[in-house]
SEMAR-430489 format. One record per residue (C-alpha): residue in one letter; x, y, z. Coordinates in pm, whole numbers, padded with zeros to 5 digits. Last residue first. Layout:
<pts>
type_x_y_z
A_X_Y_Z $
...
</pts>
This chain:
<pts>
type_x_y_z
G_-07146_15763_23392 $
G_-07276_15487_23153 $
G_-06998_15558_22880 $
S_-06727_15545_23122 $
D_-06810_15231_23290 $
K_-06902_15038_22963 $
E_-06578_15175_22791 $
L_-06376_15060_23092 $
Q_-06551_14715_23095 $
E_-06465_14670_22734 $
E_-06104_14761_22790 $
M_-06084_14538_23091 $
Q_-06243_14252_22887 $
K_-05998_14305_22593 $
Q_-05708_14307_22830 $
R_-05823_13981_22983 $
Q_-05855_13825_22638 $
E_-05502_13947_22544 $
T_-05354_13797_22865 $
A_-05530_13453_22805 $
D_-05378_13456_22460 $
L_-05028_13537_22586 $
Y_-05057_13268_22840 $
S_-05182_12999_22587 $
D_-04889_13099_22357 $
E_-04639_13090_22648 $
F_-04773_12741_22758 $
G_-04733_12598_22405 $
E_-04376_12729_22383 $
A_-04300_12582_22733 $
K_-04353_12229_22586 $
H_-04105_12288_22295 $
L_-03864_12431_22555 $
A_-03910_12111_22771 $
K_-03842_11893_22462 $
V_-03526_12078_22397 $
P_-03411_12047_22751 $
G_-03466_11668_22732 $
G_-03298_11630_22385 $
I_-02970_11788_22487 $
I_-02774_11457_22468 $
S_-02924_11369_22126 $
E_-03268_11208_22037 $
E_-03460_11541_22044 $
I_-03195_11707_21823 $
P_-03273_11458_21543 $
P_-02964_11217_21478 $
P_-02690_11322_21236 $
E_-02720_11203_20888 $
V_-02476_10948_20755 $
D_-02400_11035_20389 $
E_-02061_11204_20491 $
I_-01924_10869_20625 $
G_-01988_10693_20284 $
R_-01782_10958_20104 $
I_-01496_10892_20329 $
Y_-01512_10515_20272 $
W_-01540_10550_19892 $
L_-01233_10794_19900 $
V_-01031_10537_20110 $
A_-01132_10253_19881 $
F_-01021_10466_19579 $
V_-00700_10545_19718 $
I_-00634_10184_19811 $
I_-00734_10063_19464 $
L_-00505_10334_19325 $
F_-00204_10218_19539 $
I_-00271_09865_19437 $
F_-00266_09960_19064 $
W_00041_10185_19113 $
R_00232_09877_19265 $
M_00157_09665_18978 $
</pts>
């Protein structure tokens, strides 16, 4: 009878431990560092738009340079 109670306790502990592992952690945006992560995601969009604008300015400068050197 003691072994039966011991096995029940062991199985209950194993079942409890298995249940703990199934819990997924919260998304990074909902954790303590969620604010800085959101700010970084927002900065990514700003960086992309800044790089696009820089590329366009570079193209305009190259076109202007070709226009000025070809006309002279």
